[in-house]
C-alpha positions in Angstrom: 4.8 6.9 -55.1 2.7 7.3 -58.2 4.1 6.0 -61.5 3.2 7.4 -64.8 0.6 5.5 -66.8 1.7 3.3 -69.7 -0.2 2.9 -73.0 -1.4 -0.7 -72.9 -3.2 -0.6 -76.2 -1.7 1.5 -79.0 -4.7 1.1 -81.4 -7.2 2.5 -79.0 -4.9 4.5 -76.9 -6.0 2.8 -73.7 -3.8 3.5 -70.6 -3.1 0.8 -68.1 -4.7 2.9 -65.3 -7.9 3.3 -67.4 -8.0 -0.5 -68.0 -7.4 -1.3 -64.3 -10.2 1.2 -63.3 -12.6 -0.4 -65.9 -11.8 -3.9 -64.7 -12.3 -2.9 -61.1 -15.9 -1.8 -61.8 -16.8 -4.5 -64.4 -16.6 -8.2 -63.8 -14.6 -9.2 -66.9 -13.0 -12.7 -66.9 -11.5 -12.9 -70.3 -10.3 -10.8 -73.2 -13.3 -12.1 -75.2 -15.7 -10.6 -72.6 -13.7 -7.4 -72.7 -14.1 -7.2 -76.5 -17.9 -7.8 -76.2 -18.5 -5.4 -73.3 -16.3 -2.4 -74.2 -14.5 -0.9 -77.2 -11.2 -1.4 -75.5 -9.9 -4.3 -77.5 -10.3 -4.7 -81.3 -8.2 -7.9 -81.8 -5.0 -6.3 -83.1 -3.3 -9.0 -80.9 -0.3 -6.7 -80.2 -1.3 -6.0 -76.6 -3.3 -9.2 -75.9 -0.8 -10.5 -73.4 -0.7 -7.2 -71.4 -4.5 -7.0 -71.4 -4.9 -10.6 -70.3 -2.4 -10.0 -67.5 -4.5 -7.0 -66.3 -7.7 -9.1 -66.5 -6.0 -11.9 -64.4 -4.8 -9.4 -61.7 -8.3 -7.8 -61.5 -9.8 -11.3 -61.0 -7.3 -12.0 -58.2 -8.2 -8.6 -56.6 -11.9 -9.4 -56.7 -11.3 -12.9 -55.1 -9.3 -11.3 -52.3 -11.9 -8.7 -51.7 -14.7 -11.2 -51.5 -12.9 -13.5 -49.0 
């Protein structure tokens, strides 16, 4: 079952699915790296917890794929 995407960053209108896709193809380990590499986060801080959670899950997925 496919769920509808949620807006994860209101400032930049980034959808959770887009962020997951980006993190799947870019080795980002922190929100600071994300800010440097992409125009996805501009430090509004409102969605920082959600973004950090997505980064964490992407890191776990990468570790599982490499083992």
